[in-house]
py3Dmol code that shows the C-alpha trace and the ligand (Angstrom):
import py3Dmol

protein = """\
ATOM      1  CA  MET A   1      21.174  -9.453  21.825  1.00  0.00           C
ATOM      2  CA  SER A   2      23.450 -11.362  24.410  1.00  0.00           C
ATOM      3  CA  SER A   3      22.784  -8.889  27.204  1.00  0.00           C
ATOM      4  CA  ILE A   4      19.007  -9.155  27.003  1.00  0.00           C
ATOM      5  CA  ASP A   5      17.476 -11.158  29.892  1.00  0.00           C
ATOM      6  CA  HIS A   6      14.970 -13.381  28.033  1.00  0.00           C
ATOM      7  CA  ASP A   7      13.325 -14.667  31.045  1.00  0.00           C
ATOM      8  CA  SER A   8      12.262 -11.247  32.268  1.00  0.00           C
ATOM      9  CA  ILE A   9      10.936 -10.201  28.917  1.00  0.00           C
ATOM     10  CA  ARG A  10       8.890 -13.470  28.559  1.00  0.00           C
ATOM     11  CA  GLN A  11       6.289 -12.336  31.101  1.00  0.00           C
ATOM     12  CA  ALA A  12       2.954 -10.824  30.864  1.00  0.00           C
ATOM     13  CA  ALA A  13       3.121  -6.934  30.893  1.00  0.00           C
ATOM     14  CA  PRO A  14       2.469  -5.563  34.454  1.00  0.00           C
ATOM     15  CA  PRO A  15      -1.299  -4.634  35.363  1.00  0.00           C
ATOM     16  CA  GLY A  16      -1.917  -1.046  34.394  1.00  0.00           C
ATOM     17  CA  PHE A  17       0.331  -0.986  31.322  1.00  0.00           C
ATOM     18  CA  ASP A  18      -2.373  -0.235  28.917  1.00  0.00           C
ATOM     19  CA  GLN A  19      -4.555   2.051  31.388  1.00  0.00           C
ATOM     20  CA  TYR A  20      -4.687   5.967  30.757  1.00  0.00           C
ATOM     21  CA  ARG A  21      -2.936   7.568  33.529  1.00  0.00           C
ATOM     22  CA  GLU A  22      -3.551  11.150  34.651  1.00  0.00           C
ATOM     23  CA  ASP A  23      -0.687  13.567  34.977  1.00  0.00           C
ATOM     24  CA  ILE A  24       1.861  12.136  32.590  1.00  0.00           C
ATOM     25  CA  SER A  25       2.911  13.885  29.430  1.00  0.00           C
ATOM     26  CA  ARG A  26       1.073  12.765  26.435  1.00  0.00           C
ATOM     27  CA  GLY A  27       2.340  12.199  22.741  1.00  0.00           C
ATOM     28  CA  LYS A  28       0.360  13.180  19.824  1.00  0.00           C
ATOM     29  CA  ILE A  29      -1.551  10.891  17.213  1.00  0.00           C
ATOM     30  CA  GLU A  30      -2.107  12.239  13.888  1.00  0.00           C
ATOM     31  CA  THR A  31      -3.072  11.042  10.386  1.00  0.00           C
ATOM     32  CA  VAL A  32      -0.971  11.778   7.512  1.00  0.00           C
ATOM     33  CA  GLU A  33      -1.251  11.550   3.593  1.00  0.00           C
ATOM     34  CA  TYR A  34       1.491  10.716   1.520  1.00  0.00           C
ATOM     35  CA  PHE A  35       1.869  10.217  -2.389  1.00  0.00           C
ATOM     36  CA  SER A  36       2.562   6.445  -3.276  1.00  0.00           C
ATOM     37  CA  ALA A  37       4.310   6.068  -6.394  1.00  0.00           C
ATOM     38  CA  THR A  38       3.973   2.297  -5.970  1.00  0.00           C
ATOM     39  CA  VAL A  39       0.205   2.524  -5.991  1.00  0.00           C
ATOM     40  CA  GLY A  40      -0.253   5.680  -7.848  1.00  0.00           C
ATOM     41  CA  CYS A  41      -2.481   7.526  -5.354  1.00  0.00           C
ATOM     42  CA  LYS A  42      -2.412   9.332  -2.035  1.00  0.00           C
ATOM     43  CA  ARG A  43      -2.414   6.874   0.995  1.00  0.00           C
ATOM     44  CA  GLN A  44      -2.736   7.307   4.584  1.00  0.00           C
ATOM     45  CA  ALA A  45      -0.741   6.679   7.829  1.00  0.00           C
ATOM     46  CA  MET A  46      -1.240   7.307  11.357  1.00  0.00           C
ATOM     47  CA  ILE A  47       1.726   8.611  13.408  1.00  0.00           C
ATOM     48  CA  TYR A  48       2.522   8.833  17.017  1.00  0.00           C
ATOM     49  CA  LEU A  49       4.810  11.403  18.160  1.00  0.00           C
ATOM     50  CA  PRO A  50       6.246  10.961  21.660  1.00  0.00           C
ATOM     51  CA  PRO A  51       5.733  13.364  24.641  1.00  0.00           C
ATOM     52  CA  GLY A  52       7.848  16.608  24.005  1.00  0.00           C
ATOM     53  CA  TYR A  53       8.397  15.746  20.326  1.00  0.00           C
ATOM     54  CA  SER A  54      10.679  18.620  19.003  1.00  0.00           C
ATOM     55  CA  GLU A  55      12.124  19.368  15.607  1.00  0.00           C
ATOM     56  CA  ASP A  56      15.224  20.269  17.351  1.00  0.00           C
ATOM     57  CA  LEU A  57      15.961  16.459  18.086  1.00  0.00           C
ATOM     58  CA  ARG A  58      16.190  13.554  15.719  1.00  0.00           C
ATOM     59  CA  TYR A  59      14.128  10.570  16.371  1.00  0.00           C
ATOM     60  CA  ASN A  60      14.140   6.796  15.724  1.00  0.00           C
ATOM     61  CA  VAL A  61      11.114   5.178  13.783  1.00  0.00           C
ATOM     62  CA  LEU A  62       9.161   2.204  14.510  1.00  0.00           C
ATOM     63  CA  TYR A  63       6.864   1.020  11.563  1.00  0.00           C
ATOM     64  CA  LEU A  64       4.098  -1.133  13.123  1.00  0.00           C
ATOM     65  CA  LEU A  65       1.790  -3.033  10.885  1.00  0.00           C
ATOM     66  CA  HIS A  66      -1.612  -4.215  11.144  1.00  0.00           C
ATOM     67  CA  GLY A  67      -3.372  -7.667  10.227  1.00  0.00           C
ATOM     68  CA  ILE A  68      -5.498  -8.762   7.366  1.00  0.00           C
ATOM     69  CA  GLY A  69      -8.725  -7.358   8.901  1.00  0.00           C
ATOM     70  CA  GLY A  70      -7.214  -3.931   9.458  1.00  0.00           C
ATOM     71  CA  ASP A  71      -5.883  -0.610   8.130  1.00  0.00           C
ATOM     72  CA  GLU A  72      -3.873   2.241   9.316  1.00  0.00           C
ATOM     73  CA  ALA A  73      -6.353   2.535  12.101  1.00  0.00           C
ATOM     74  CA  GLU A  74      -6.513  -0.945  13.436  1.00  0.00           C
ATOM     75  CA  TRP A  75      -3.702  -0.537  16.025  1.00  0.00           C
ATOM     76  CA  TYR A  76      -5.290   2.636  17.292  1.00  0.00           C
ATOM     77  CA  LYS A  77      -8.802   1.462  17.435  1.00  0.00           C
ATOM     78  CA  HIS A  78      -8.004  -2.062  19.104  1.00  0.00           C
ATOM     79  CA  ALA A  79      -4.838  -1.304  21.233  1.00  0.00           C
ATOM     80  CA  GLU A  80      -4.539   2.402  21.976  1.00  0.00           C
ATOM     81  CA  PRO A  81      -0.817   2.153  21.423  1.00  0.00           C
ATOM     82  CA  GLN A  82      -0.487   5.830  22.387  1.00  0.00           C
ATOM     83  CA  VAL A  83      -1.560   4.929  25.962  1.00  0.00           C
ATOM     84  CA  ILE A  84       0.860   1.956  26.262  1.00  0.00           C
ATOM     85  CA  LEU A  85       3.604   4.156  24.845  1.00  0.00           C
ATOM     86  CA  ASP A  86       3.036   7.392  26.925  1.00  0.00           C
ATOM     87  CA  ASN A  87       3.135   5.182  30.029  1.00  0.00           C
ATOM     88  CA  LEU A  88       6.300   3.675  28.962  1.00  0.00           C
ATOM     89  CA  HIS A  89       7.776   7.150  28.394  1.00  0.00           C
ATOM     90  CA  ALA A  90       6.741   8.339  31.751  1.00  0.00           C
ATOM     91  CA  GLU A  91       8.546   5.477  33.203  1.00  0.00           C
ATOM     92  CA  ARG A  92      11.696   6.428  30.974  1.00  0.00           C
ATOM     93  CA  LYS A  93      11.577   2.878  29.588  1.00  0.00           C
ATOM     94  CA  LEU A  94      11.546   3.878  25.829  1.00  0.00           C
ATOM     95  CA  ALA A  95      14.169   5.466  23.518  1.00  0.00           C
ATOM     96  CA  PRO A  96      12.984   8.557  21.859  1.00  0.00           C
ATOM     97  CA  MET A  97      10.849   7.187  18.773  1.00  0.00           C
ATOM     98  CA  ILE A  98       8.204   7.960  16.294  1.00  0.00           C
ATOM     99  CA  VAL A  99       5.760   5.234  15.782  1.00  0.00           C
ATOM    100  CA  VAL A 100       4.226   4.906  12.193  1.00  0.00           C
ATOM    101  CA  LEU A 101       1.009   2.813  11.685  1.00  0.00           C
ATOM    102  CA  PRO A 102       0.878   2.333   7.878  1.00  0.00           C
ATOM    103  CA  ASN A 103      -1.613   0.761   5.706  1.00  0.00           C
ATOM    104  CA  GLY A 104      -0.093  -2.378   4.637  1.00  0.00           C
ATOM    105  CA  ARG A 105      -2.608  -3.300   1.763  1.00  0.00           C
ATOM    106  CA  ALA A 106      -0.864  -1.238  -1.078  1.00  0.00           C
ATOM    107  CA  MET A 107      -3.672  -0.859  -3.521  1.00  0.00           C
ATOM    108  CA  THR A 108      -6.236   1.944  -4.535  1.00  0.00           C
ATOM    109  CA  ASN A 109      -9.059   0.708  -2.263  1.00  0.00           C
ATOM    110  CA  ASP A 110      -6.835  -0.147   0.782  1.00  0.00           C
ATOM    111  CA  ARG A 111     -10.008  -0.390   2.880  1.00  0.00           C
ATOM    112  CA  ALA A 112     -10.551  -3.896   4.921  1.00  0.00           C
ATOM    113  CA  GLU A 113     -13.621  -4.733   3.236  1.00  0.00           C
ATOM    114  CA  GLY A 114     -15.127  -7.526   0.996  1.00  0.00           C
ATOM    115  CA  ASN A 115     -13.302 -10.801   0.826  1.00  0.00           C
ATOM    116  CA  LEU A 116     -10.108 -10.308   2.711  1.00  0.00           C
ATOM    117  CA  PHE A 117      -8.325 -13.077   1.299  1.00  0.00           C
ATOM    118  CA  ASP A 118      -8.815 -12.150  -2.292  1.00  0.00           C
ATOM    119  CA  PRO A 119      -5.709 -12.700  -4.389  1.00  0.00           C
ATOM    120  CA  ASN A 120      -5.537  -9.083  -5.333  1.00  0.00           C
ATOM    121  CA  LYS A 121      -5.709  -8.061  -1.547  1.00  0.00           C
ATOM    122  CA  LEU A 122      -3.018 -10.468  -0.527  1.00  0.00           C
ATOM    123  CA  LYS A 123      -0.924  -9.345  -3.412  1.00  0.00           C
ATOM    124  CA  ALA A 124      -1.333  -5.707  -1.958  1.00  0.00           C
ATOM    125  CA  PHE A 125       0.368  -7.003   1.326  1.00  0.00           C
ATOM    126  CA  GLU A 126       3.347  -7.906  -0.692  1.00  0.00           C
ATOM    127  CA  ASP A 127       3.410  -4.811  -2.852  1.00  0.00           C
ATOM    128  CA  PHE A 128       3.590  -2.822   0.570  1.00  0.00           C
ATOM    129  CA  GLU A 129       7.197  -3.625   0.433  1.00  0.00           C
ATOM    130  CA  SER A 130       7.800  -0.961  -2.295  1.00  0.00           C
ATOM    131  CA  ASP A 131       5.315   1.427  -0.825  1.00  0.00           C
ATOM    132  CA  LEU A 132       7.181   1.362   2.388  1.00  0.00           C
ATOM    133  CA  LEU A 133      10.627   1.641   1.224  1.00  0.00           C
ATOM    134  CA  GLN A 134      10.118   3.918  -1.655  1.00  0.00           C
ATOM    135  CA  ASP A 135       7.118   5.944  -0.753  1.00  0.00           C
ATOM    136  CA  LEU A 136       6.596   6.037   2.974  1.00  0.00           C
ATOM    137  CA  ILE A 137      10.058   6.050   4.714  1.00  0.00           C
ATOM    138  CA  PRO A 138      11.135   8.825   2.263  1.00  0.00           C
ATOM    139  CA  TYR A 139       7.957  10.688   3.233  1.00  0.00           C
ATOM    140  CA  MET A 140       8.818  10.365   6.776  1.00  0.00           C
ATOM    141  CA  GLU A 141      12.408  11.471   6.298  1.00  0.00           C
ATOM    142  CA  SER A 142      11.416  14.553   4.584  1.00  0.00           C
ATOM    143  CA  ASN A 143       8.471  15.544   6.832  1.00  0.00           C
ATOM    144  CA  TYR A 144       9.670  14.534  10.146  1.00  0.00           C
ATOM    145  CA  SER A 145      12.871  14.956  12.176  1.00  0.00           C
ATOM    146  CA  VAL A 146      13.990  11.462  12.132  1.00  0.00           C
ATOM    147  CA  LEU A 147      17.372   9.538  12.199  1.00  0.00           C
ATOM    148  CA  ILE A 148      17.966   7.628   8.867  1.00  0.00           C
ATOM    149  CA  GLY A 149      20.264   4.985   9.760  1.00  0.00           C
ATOM    150  CA  ARG A 150      19.248   1.191   9.723  1.00  0.00           C
ATOM    151  CA  GLU A 151      19.914   1.197  13.406  1.00  0.00           C
ATOM    152  CA  ASN A 152      17.207   3.789  13.778  1.00  0.00           C
ATOM    153  CA  ARG A 153      14.631   1.877  11.864  1.00  0.00           C
ATOM    154  CA  ALA A 154      12.314  -0.781  13.293  1.00  0.00           C
ATOM    155  CA  LEU A 155       9.714  -2.881  11.754  1.00  0.00           C
ATOM    156  CA  ALA A 156       7.128  -5.131  13.585  1.00  0.00           C
ATOM    157  CA  GLY A 157       3.597  -6.134  12.942  1.00  0.00           C
ATOM    158  CA  LEU A 158       0.843  -8.747  13.820  1.00  0.00           C
ATOM    159  CA  SER A 159      -0.205 -11.599  11.807  1.00  0.00           C
ATOM    160  CA  MET A 160      -0.135 -10.388   8.231  1.00  0.00           C
ATOM    161  CA  GLY A 161       1.950  -7.509   9.293  1.00  0.00           C
ATOM    162  CA  GLY A 162       4.161  -9.843  11.164  1.00  0.00           C
ATOM    163  CA  GLY A 163       4.631 -11.782   7.931  1.00  0.00           C
ATOM    164  CA  GLN A 164       5.401  -8.500   6.200  1.00  0.00           C
ATOM    165  CA  SER A 165       7.815  -7.382   8.828  1.00  0.00           C
ATOM    166  CA  LEU A 166       9.811 -10.639   8.736  1.00  0.00           C
ATOM    167  CA  ASN A 167       9.838 -10.692   4.829  1.00  0.00           C
ATOM    168  CA  ILE A 168      10.465  -6.993   4.225  1.00  0.00           C
ATOM    169  CA  GLY A 169      12.698  -6.478   7.127  1.00  0.00           C
ATOM    170  CA  LEU A 170      15.074  -9.777   6.838  1.00  0.00           C
ATOM    171  CA  GLY A 171      15.093  -8.914   3.214  1.00  0.00           C
ATOM    172  CA  ASN A 172      16.436  -5.439   3.515  1.00  0.00           C
ATOM    173  CA  LEU A 173      18.744  -5.648   6.388  1.00  0.00           C
ATOM    174  CA  ASP A 174      20.678  -2.613   5.100  1.00  0.00           C
ATOM    175  CA  ARG A 175      17.403  -0.802   5.971  1.00  0.00           C
ATOM    176  CA  PHE A 176      16.244  -2.521   9.394  1.00  0.00           C
ATOM    177  CA  ALA A 177      18.191  -3.480  12.346  1.00  0.00           C
ATOM    178  CA  TRP A 178      15.095  -4.214  14.853  1.00  0.00           C
ATOM    179  CA  ILE A 179      12.574  -6.553  13.506  1.00  0.00           C
ATOM    180  CA  GLY A 180       9.508  -8.155  15.111  1.00  0.00           C
ATOM    181  CA  GLY A 181       7.067 -10.800  14.144  1.00  0.00           C
ATOM    182  CA  PHE A 182       4.034 -11.106  16.296  1.00  0.00           C
ATOM    183  CA  SER A 183       1.630 -14.227  15.560  1.00  0.00           C
ATOM    184  CA  SER A 184       2.957 -14.067  12.131  1.00  0.00           C
ATOM    185  CA  ALA A 185       0.663 -15.375   9.332  1.00  0.00           C
ATOM    186  CA  PRO A 186       1.129 -17.774   6.538  1.00  0.00           C
ATOM    187  CA  ASN A 187       2.559 -14.853   4.227  1.00  0.00           C
ATOM    188  CA  THR A 188       5.848 -15.264   6.066  1.00  0.00           C
ATOM    189  CA  LYS A 189       8.332 -16.796   3.509  1.00  0.00           C
ATOM    190  CA  GLU A 190       9.752 -19.996   4.114  1.00  0.00           C
ATOM    191  CA  PRO A 191      12.576 -20.033   6.501  1.00  0.00           C
ATOM    192  CA  GLU A 192      15.121 -20.798   3.999  1.00  0.00           C
ATOM    193  CA  LEU A 193      14.080 -18.003   1.760  1.00  0.00           C
ATOM    194  CA  LEU A 194      13.489 -15.500   4.521  1.00  0.00           C
ATOM    195  CA  VAL A 195      16.900 -16.167   6.061  1.00  0.00           C
ATOM    196  CA  PRO A 196      19.175 -17.488   3.317  1.00  0.00           C
ATOM    197  CA  ASN A 197      22.351 -16.298   4.930  1.00  0.00           C
ATOM    198  CA  PRO A 198      22.207 -16.955   8.687  1.00  0.00           C
ATOM    199  CA  GLU A 199      25.657 -15.588   9.185  1.00  0.00           C
ATOM    200  CA  GLU A 200      24.854 -12.173   7.758  1.00  0.00           C
ATOM    201  CA  ALA A 201      21.488 -11.976   9.439  1.00  0.00           C
ATOM    202  CA  SER A 202      22.982 -12.636  12.821  1.00  0.00           C
ATOM    203  CA  SER A 203      25.898  -9.997  12.317  1.00  0.00           C
ATOM    204  CA  LYS A 204      23.350  -7.428  10.965  1.00  0.00           C
ATOM    205  CA  LEU A 205      20.307  -7.780  13.315  1.00  0.00           C
ATOM    206  CA  ARG A 206      20.232  -5.955  16.555  1.00  0.00           C
ATOM    207  CA  LEU A 207      16.808  -7.739  17.543  1.00  0.00           C
ATOM    208  CA  LEU A 208      14.893 -10.335  15.932  1.00  0.00           C
ATOM    209  CA  TRP A 209      11.629 -10.732  17.763  1.00  0.00           C
ATOM    210  CA  LEU A 210       9.311 -13.789  17.247  1.00  0.00           C
ATOM    211  CA  SER A 211       6.147 -14.150  19.590  1.00  0.00           C
ATOM    212  CA  CYS A 212       2.871 -16.188  19.251  1.00  0.00           C
ATOM    213  CA  GLY A 213       0.062 -17.097  21.469  1.00  0.00           C
ATOM    214  CA  LEU A 214      -0.097 -20.685  22.498  1.00  0.00           C
ATOM    215  CA  LEU A 215      -3.698 -21.039  21.319  1.00  0.00           C
ATOM    216  CA  ASP A 216      -3.190 -19.312  17.921  1.00  0.00           C
ATOM    217  CA  ASN A 217      -3.959 -21.577  15.004  1.00  0.00           C
ATOM    218  CA  LEU A 218      -1.141 -19.885  12.970  1.00  0.00           C
ATOM    219  CA  LYS A 219       1.474 -20.989  15.491  1.00  0.00           C
ATOM    220  CA  HIS A 220       2.930 -23.464  13.180  1.00  0.00           C
ATOM    221  CA  VAL A 221       4.257 -20.562  11.088  1.00  0.00           C
ATOM    222  CA  SER A 222       6.204 -19.090  13.924  1.00  0.00           C
ATOM    223  CA  ASP A 223       7.251 -22.627  15.148  1.00  0.00           C
ATOM    224  CA  ARG A 224       8.900 -23.324  11.832  1.00  0.00           C
ATOM    225  CA  THR A 225      10.734 -19.862  11.676  1.00  0.00           C
ATOM    226  CA  HIS A 226      12.032 -20.493  15.097  1.00  0.00           C
ATOM    227  CA  ALA A 227      13.200 -24.020  14.488  1.00  0.00           C
ATOM    228  CA  TYR A 228      15.257 -22.725  11.525  1.00  0.00           C
ATOM    229  CA  LEU A 229      16.891 -19.626  13.466  1.00  0.00           C
ATOM    230  CA  GLU A 230      17.648 -22.119  16.403  1.00  0.00           C
ATOM    231  CA  LEU A 231      19.198 -24.702  14.091  1.00  0.00           C
ATOM    232  CA  ASN A 232      21.202 -21.853  12.033  1.00  0.00           C
ATOM    233  CA  ASN A 233      22.099 -20.029  15.284  1.00  0.00           C
ATOM    234  CA  VAL A 234      20.513 -16.815  14.493  1.00  0.00           C
ATOM    235  CA  PRO A 235      19.987 -14.993  17.744  1.00  0.00           C
ATOM    236  CA  HIS A 236      16.368 -14.101  18.280  1.00  0.00           C
ATOM    237  CA  ILE A 237      13.788 -13.738  21.038  1.00  0.00           C
ATOM    238  CA  TRP A 238      11.235 -16.534  21.130  1.00  0.00           C
ATOM    239  CA  TYR A 239       8.422 -15.766  23.063  1.00  0.00           C
ATOM    240  CA  GLU A 240       5.358 -18.353  23.365  1.00  0.00           C
ATOM    241  CA  GLU A 241       2.582 -16.508  25.231  1.00  0.00           C
ATOM    242  CA  SER A 242      -0.652 -17.274  26.631  1.00  0.00           C
ATOM    243  CA  GLY A 243      -3.657 -16.241  24.544  1.00  0.00           C
ATOM    244  CA  GLY A 244      -4.820 -16.632  21.047  1.00  0.00           C
ATOM    245  CA  HIS A 245      -4.891 -14.533  17.756  1.00  0.00           C
ATOM    246  CA  ASP A 246      -6.020 -11.455  19.706  1.00  0.00           C
ATOM    247  CA  TRP A 247      -5.357  -8.145  21.028  1.00  0.00           C
ATOM    248  CA  PRO A 248      -4.291  -8.830  24.366  1.00  0.00           C
ATOM    249  CA  VAL A 249      -1.300 -10.828  22.984  1.00  0.00           C
ATOM    250  CA  TRP A 250      -0.331  -7.943  20.487  1.00  0.00           C
ATOM    251  CA  LYS A 251      -0.510  -5.277  23.160  1.00  0.00           C
ATOM    252  CA  ASN A 252       1.820  -7.197  25.172  1.00  0.00           C
ATOM    253  CA  ASP A 253       4.096  -7.741  22.351  1.00  0.00           C
ATOM    254  CA  LEU A 254       4.217  -3.983  21.703  1.00  0.00           C
ATOM    255  CA  TYR A 255       4.958  -3.440  25.405  1.00  0.00           C
ATOM    256  CA  HIS A 256       8.124  -5.588  25.386  1.00  0.00           C
ATOM    257  CA  PHE A 257       9.176  -5.070  21.881  1.00  0.00           C
ATOM    258  CA  SER A 258       9.090  -1.162  22.081  1.00  0.00           C
ATOM    259  CA  GLN A 259      11.325  -1.350  25.120  1.00  0.00           C
ATOM    260  CA  LEU A 260      14.041  -3.441  23.542  1.00  0.00           C
ATOM    261  CA  ILE A 261      14.704  -1.200  20.247  1.00  0.00           C
ATOM    262  CA  PHE A 262      16.985   1.647  19.803  1.00  0.00           C
ATOM    263  CA  ARG A 263      19.144   0.680  22.704  1.00  0.00           C
TER     264      ARG A 263
END
"""
ligand_1 = """\
14
FER
C -4.088 -17.365 6.401
C -4.631 -17.206 7.575
C -4.648 -16.093 8.293
C -3.336 -16.314 5.631
C -3.353 -15.124 6.444
C -3.966 -14.936 7.679
C -2.294 -15.385 3.866
C -3.895 -13.592 8.288
C -4.415 -13.232 9.594
C -4.475 -11.988 10.231
O -3.906 -11.166 9.542
O -5.112 -11.874 11.117
O -4.050 -18.439 5.674
O -2.821 -16.400 4.512
"""
view = py3Dmol.view(width=600, height=400)
view.addModel(protein, "pdb")
view.setStyle({"model": 0}, {"cartoon": {"style": "trace"}})
view.addModel(ligand_1, "xyz")
view.setStyle({"model": 1}, {"stick": {}})
view.zoomTo()
view.show()
């Protein structure tokens, strides 16, 4: 983390970062189904394969999580991550990586409908830990050409997915070395529970990213996490950005976070 230039990261992505460009190589987006023993049914995830994806190589994997109002297609529908990532690959700014967009609501009906704050639905965001670790990651590792070390796995997400990424990632540092919380929601554990052993976390993390829009009503969650990390000397990127609880912020986060991982 010490070699990172924080000030150059904490700037808005350059104009055009999310605009479709002609004449560049493109990745592929596909939807897969995997059996979840956690939930007891088939579940869906979307997958971005980078330009030139080849079974002859092995790839890092970023698991990128959605918010309370979304599902596995939320990032795709609102942020066109494949455009941002294709552009970055064209500029040679990304390490080879597959990006997986899971459905973080681990329950039989995992659609974002009805009362999104229903206790069963909130619990499903917690149950996703088992779905991710026991079902989806093994599915990816047996069906795609992926690297399987902790340094080859990143976990990030927005809002509920930011809370999930911090909770699951920091709770499983043997599985993830690169972790990002974008505008993390109140499902984020209290700092003392999130990082009970600051020294261990500091030595294992390759990147811990915390960001939030200055106009976001949930910013107190990120503030509290950042304050604890600061106090306990856990290296992390802290990025207070313009904007609210909204897509321009999360697209900007994806632009920056994706360039920092697997380095
Ligand atoms: C809450 C407010 C917002 C909460 C979750 C959210 C679990 C999630 C917002 C989002 O994902 O966009 O009190 O509690």
